[in-house]
Rosetta silent file (secondary structure, phi, psi, omega in degrees, C-alpha in Angstrom):
SEQUENCE: MKYLFLLLCMAAGIVEYFIPLGFTADSPAWTHLTYNFSHANFFHLIINMIVFVKLYDIVEWKVLLLGVLIATVISFVPFLAHGYTVGFSGVLFAMLGFMYAVRKFINGIPV
SCORE:     score description
SCORE:     0.000 S_00000001
   1 L     0.000  -34.312 -173.138    4.923   12.191   -6.063 S_00000001
   2 H   -68.847  -36.981 -174.624    5.682    8.931   -7.680 S_00000001
   3 H   -74.930  -28.844 -178.266    9.437    9.268   -6.783 S_00000001
   4 H   -63.393  -40.467 -179.727    8.562   10.266   -3.254 S_00000001
   5 H   -76.797  -38.360  167.104    6.691    7.017   -2.685 S_00000001
   6 H   -51.953  -44.511  174.458    9.392    4.980   -4.376 S_00000001
   7 H   -65.788  -36.555 -174.918   11.834    6.468   -1.865 S_00000001
   8 H   -70.513  -36.754  177.885    9.559    6.059    1.073 S_00000001
   9 H   -77.429  -29.427  173.970    9.214    2.365    0.205 S_00000001
  10 H   -70.949  -46.676  179.290   12.835    1.706   -0.452 S_00000001
  11 H   -55.030  -57.464 -170.488   13.694    3.663    2.872 S_00000001
  12 H   -60.056  -29.871  172.292   11.154    1.627    4.714 S_00000001
  13 H   -67.458  -33.592  179.025   12.902   -1.603    3.401 S_00000001
  14 H   -76.143  -44.579 -173.279   16.100   -0.461    4.946 S_00000001
  15 H   -72.747  -24.345  176.849   14.617    0.667    8.166 S_00000001
  16 L   -59.385  -17.299 -178.729   12.638   -2.592    8.540 S_00000001
  17 L   -79.534  -23.167 -176.025   15.822   -4.378    9.389 S_00000001
  18 L  -106.503  -35.689 -174.330   16.205   -2.140   12.549 S_00000001
  19 L  -133.738  123.142  170.591   12.664   -1.146   13.539 S_00000001
  20 L   -55.711  115.618 -177.449    9.521   -3.236   12.881 S_00000001
  21 L  -100.582  -18.176  177.224    7.283   -1.161   10.596 S_00000001
  22 L   -72.512  173.728  177.309    4.531   -3.865   10.156 S_00000001
  23 E  -123.563  149.999  170.959    1.752   -4.285   12.581 S_00000001
  24 L  -130.101 -177.077 -176.245    0.465   -6.977   14.801 S_00000001
  25 L   -50.570  -41.322  179.015   -2.250   -7.191   17.393 S_00000001
  26 L  -101.878   20.163 -177.169   -0.038   -5.427   19.986 S_00000001
  27 L   -79.448  159.136  170.819    1.852   -3.008   17.822 S_00000001
  28 L   -62.431  155.487  178.864    1.685    0.782   18.354 S_00000001
  29 L   -47.340  -39.499 -172.271   -0.877    2.728   16.360 S_00000001
  30 L   -66.403  -20.037  173.876    1.594    4.377   14.109 S_00000001
  31 H   -64.041  -15.303 -178.263    2.322    1.031   12.481 S_00000001
  32 H   -68.673  -23.543 -178.944   -0.978    1.019   10.767 S_00000001
  33 H   -94.672  -36.421 -168.061    0.400    3.680    8.482 S_00000001
  34 H   -79.290  -14.607 -179.488    4.054    2.577    8.210 S_00000001
  35 L   -67.963  -23.433  179.293    3.132   -1.074    7.244 S_00000001
  36 L   -66.942  -24.740 -179.013    1.959    0.285    3.801 S_00000001
  37 L  -104.754   -1.405  174.934    5.531    1.109    3.010 S_00000001
  38 L   -90.824  166.285 -178.337    7.410   -1.922    4.476 S_00000001
  39 L  -142.011  151.482 -179.615    7.940   -5.163    2.653 S_00000001
  40 L   -60.825  -41.325 -174.530    8.608   -8.809    3.571 S_00000001
  41 L  -159.761  179.687 -175.779   11.815   -9.152    1.446 S_00000001
  42 H   -68.821  -34.358  179.084   13.581   -7.589   -1.435 S_00000001
  43 H   -63.507  -44.121  173.521   11.539   -9.508   -3.998 S_00000001
  44 H   -58.379  -40.560  178.943    8.291   -8.183   -2.503 S_00000001
  45 H   -66.970  -40.480 -175.624    9.674   -4.710   -2.705 S_00000001
  46 H   -65.800  -47.266 -179.850   10.808   -4.957   -6.341 S_00000001
  47 H   -59.759  -47.699 -177.589    7.370   -6.472   -7.508 S_00000001
  48 H   -60.355  -46.477  178.846    5.387   -3.911   -5.692 S_00000001
  49 H   -62.091  -30.010  176.488    7.434   -1.109   -7.144 S_00000001
  50 H   -65.935  -54.057  176.908    7.134   -2.333  -10.767 S_00000001
  51 H   -54.537  -48.846  179.707    3.298   -2.516  -10.348 S_00000001
  52 H   -57.291  -41.439 -176.569    3.182    0.817   -8.661 S_00000001
  53 H   -69.544  -39.811 -179.654    5.185    2.652  -11.469 S_00000001
  54 H   -64.906  -41.247  177.562    2.815    1.062  -14.031 S_00000001
  55 H   -60.987  -53.065 -174.809   -0.297    1.941  -12.002 S_00000001
  56 H   -54.322  -32.289 -179.789    0.911    5.438  -11.274 S_00000001
  57 L   -77.450   -8.559  173.633    1.324    6.292  -14.906 S_00000001
  58 L   -97.664  -31.420 -175.418   -2.411    5.454  -15.456 S_00000001
  59 L  -107.759  172.892  175.996   -3.943    7.243  -12.335 S_00000001
  60 L   -95.055  170.241 -174.733   -3.486   10.602  -10.645 S_00000001
  61 H   -64.241  -28.410  177.368   -1.636   11.162   -7.423 S_00000001
  62 H   -60.012  -36.964 -175.849   -4.995   11.581   -5.670 S_00000001
  63 H   -69.629  -28.669  173.210   -5.787    7.988   -6.280 S_00000001
  64 H   -64.997  -51.772 -179.566   -2.412    6.946   -4.723 S_00000001
  65 H   -54.209  -48.417 -179.863   -3.253    9.081   -1.595 S_00000001
  66 H   -59.795  -45.453 -179.004   -6.687    7.464   -1.548 S_00000001
  67 H   -59.581  -48.817 -177.225   -5.053    3.933   -1.783 S_00000001
  68 H   -57.917  -45.283 -175.856   -2.869    4.837    1.276 S_00000001
  69 H   -64.391  -47.059 -176.915   -5.993    6.027    3.247 S_00000001
  70 H   -65.112  -45.567 -173.804   -7.989    2.962    2.338 S_00000001
  71 H   -70.461  -28.321 -176.140   -5.274    0.532    3.023 S_00000001
  72 H   -75.926  -44.002  172.294   -4.564    2.301    6.396 S_00000001
  73 H   -58.492  -40.620  167.910   -8.148    2.314    7.330 S_00000001
  74 H   -64.715  -26.376  177.368   -8.605   -1.410    6.450 S_00000001
  75 L   -63.066  -18.757 -177.389   -5.636   -2.279    8.681 S_00000001
  76 L   -81.774   -4.675  179.067   -7.852   -1.474   11.664 S_00000001
  77 L   -69.758  120.522 -170.049  -10.112   -4.520   10.751 S_00000001
  78 H   -55.973  -34.424 -174.836   -9.505   -6.883   13.759 S_00000001
  79 H   -64.488  -21.023 -176.391   -9.069  -10.134   11.747 S_00000001
  80 H   -76.700  -16.443 -171.267   -6.067   -8.701    9.964 S_00000001
  81 H   -83.857    9.055  171.904   -4.055   -8.394   13.243 S_00000001
  82 L   -87.027  107.090 -175.949   -3.242  -12.199   13.328 S_00000001
  83 L   103.448 -170.448  174.428    0.317  -12.246   12.471 S_00000001
  84 L  -105.922  125.744 -170.980    2.713   -9.603   10.999 S_00000001
  85 E  -113.617  130.484  176.060    1.319   -7.540    8.223 S_00000001
  86 L  -142.334  165.150  164.046    3.604   -5.628    5.809 S_00000001
  87 L   117.354  148.249  176.791    3.513   -4.392    2.237 S_00000001
  88 L   -79.012   -7.289 -179.465    2.567   -1.804   -0.355 S_00000001
  89 H   -59.159  -39.015  172.580    0.234   -4.360   -1.849 S_00000001
  90 H   -57.522  -38.027  179.545   -2.681   -3.135    0.074 S_00000001
  91 H   -70.327  -40.403  171.848   -2.355    0.379   -1.326 S_00000001
  92 H   -56.430  -47.633  177.794   -1.999   -1.253   -4.853 S_00000001
  93 H   -65.572  -32.745  174.138   -5.137   -3.266   -4.460 S_00000001
  94 H   -65.246  -46.257 -178.983   -6.977   -0.220   -3.114 S_00000001
  95 H   -74.007  -23.859  172.059   -6.002    1.712   -6.202 S_00000001
  96 H   -73.140  -38.936  172.741   -7.057   -1.083   -8.595 S_00000001
  97 H   -56.968  -47.882  174.567  -10.351   -1.294   -6.815 S_00000001
  98 H   -63.494  -39.974  179.239  -10.871    2.436   -7.209 S_00000001
  99 H   -63.124  -40.449  179.691   -9.891    2.213  -10.851 S_00000001
 100 H   -65.322  -38.903 -179.376  -12.373   -0.701  -11.390 S_00000001
 101 H   -67.048  -45.053  178.057  -15.324    1.229   -9.601 S_00000001
 102 H   -54.752  -54.867 -177.753  -14.631    4.295  -11.660 S_00000001
 103 H   -62.687  -46.105 -177.296  -14.643    2.404  -14.908 S_00000001
 104 H   -73.072  -55.023 -157.660  -17.670    0.220  -13.958 S_00000001
 105 H  -103.540  -32.100 -172.216  -20.012    2.367  -12.049 S_00000001
 106 H   -89.598  -57.175 -177.339  -19.019    6.035  -12.942 S_00000001
 107 L   -83.555  -19.419  178.824  -17.926    5.830  -16.624 S_00000001
 108 L    73.425   18.412  175.203  -20.162    2.871  -17.454 S_00000001
 109 L   -75.940  115.049  174.762  -17.282    1.019  -19.194 S_00000001
 110 L   -56.984  140.196 -179.901  -17.694   -2.650  -19.228 S_00000001
 111 L  -113.858    0.000    0.000  -14.837   -4.382  -17.547 S_00000001
C-alpha cells in the first residue's frame, strides 16, 4: 500500500504538467480527490514523500485511507476554494491528527 501511494503521488506529479489535478472554485468534482496526490513542485513532492514514508511506518494502512477520506471531505469546505489547492499535505495532517487523537483520547497517553 505504501508503494502504491508513492507511485500515485509521483505519477500525479508528472500528469500535473498536462492536466490540472488540483481544485479551484470552478474545477470538476473529481479534482477534490486528485488534489490529494498532486504537488506544487518537485520539492513539495519530495518533502511530502519523506514525511509519508516515516508516518506510514508508524501507522496502519487504514489510517492512510482515513487520511485521504478526511482530506477529500475537507476539500469541500467553501473557503478552501480560493485559489488553486494541491498537495498530499492534507492527507499527512489528517494522519497526524488521527494519531494525536488516538494517543490523547483513546489510549490516554499524554502528548
